[in-house]
N, C-alpha and C positions, 0 to 999 in steps of 0.2 A: 637558681644557678647551680649547675652540677659541679661537684668537686673534681678537680683533675687528680687522677691517680697514676703514679708511675711505679713500676715494679722493677727492682734491680734484677739483672740477669741471673744472679745466683739463686734468687727466689724463684724465678721461672724454671730453673733447672730442678729445684726442689719439688716444685709442682709436678713436673713431668715424671718424677720418680714415684709419685703417690699412686695408689690403686685408682682405677677409673672413677669409682663412686666418691672416694675421698677427694680426688682432684676436682670433680664436678662441684661438690659442696664448698671446697676451698675457693674456687674461682667465683662462685656465686657470692660468697661472703666477702671476698676482696672487692668485687664490683659494687657491693652495697655500702662500702665504707663511706662515712664514718659511723654508720649504724651497725648493729649486730652485737655480738658478744665481745665487746671491747672494754678495755680498762686502762686508765692511766697508770704508768709505772711510777715508782717512788724512789727516794733516796738518790743514789748515783745515776739512776736511770730516769730521773725526773725529766719531763718534757717529751717522753716517748710514750707510745701506747702499744697495747698488744691486742691482737684479734685471736680468739680461741676458735678452732675448728676441730672438734674431737680432741685427740691427744696432741694436736699440732698447734704451734704458736707462730704467729706472724707479727713481727715488730715493725712499727711504722712511726713516722713523724708527721704530724698534722700542723701545717703552718701556712697562714695567708691563703686559705682556700685550696691548698695543694696537699696531697698525701703522698709520701714516698715510703713504699714498703721496701725495706732494705735487708731484712734477715728473717729466716724461717728455720725451724727445727722442731723435733719432738719436745714436748713439755719437760721431760726429765733432763734435758741438756741445755735448754736455751738460756735460762737466767744466769747460770754459772758462767757460761761462755761469754755472754754479753758483758758481764761485769769486767772481764779481763780484756776484751777486744773491741769495746765500743768505738773508740776513736778511729781505728782502722776501718771499721764497717761503714762509718759515716762519710768517708772520703769518696 
């Protein structure tokens, strides 16, 4: 049974801004979730996972056979931003 993957519009906008090669790799990695270079997040971000594609991170929640990708940013920015804005992003 294939996992249902939904991608928030803000993440789609982020993908469109990437270079063609990086965008291709990111789309392939997103389509292969929950496999790939993924890792569960800890502490205040527990229950979420990240997908690494080069210097880019995609944050998602995997629950009941569904994956919702709701945030993406360069690695240097993502974790600090998430800690302060998590509840707004999940709405």
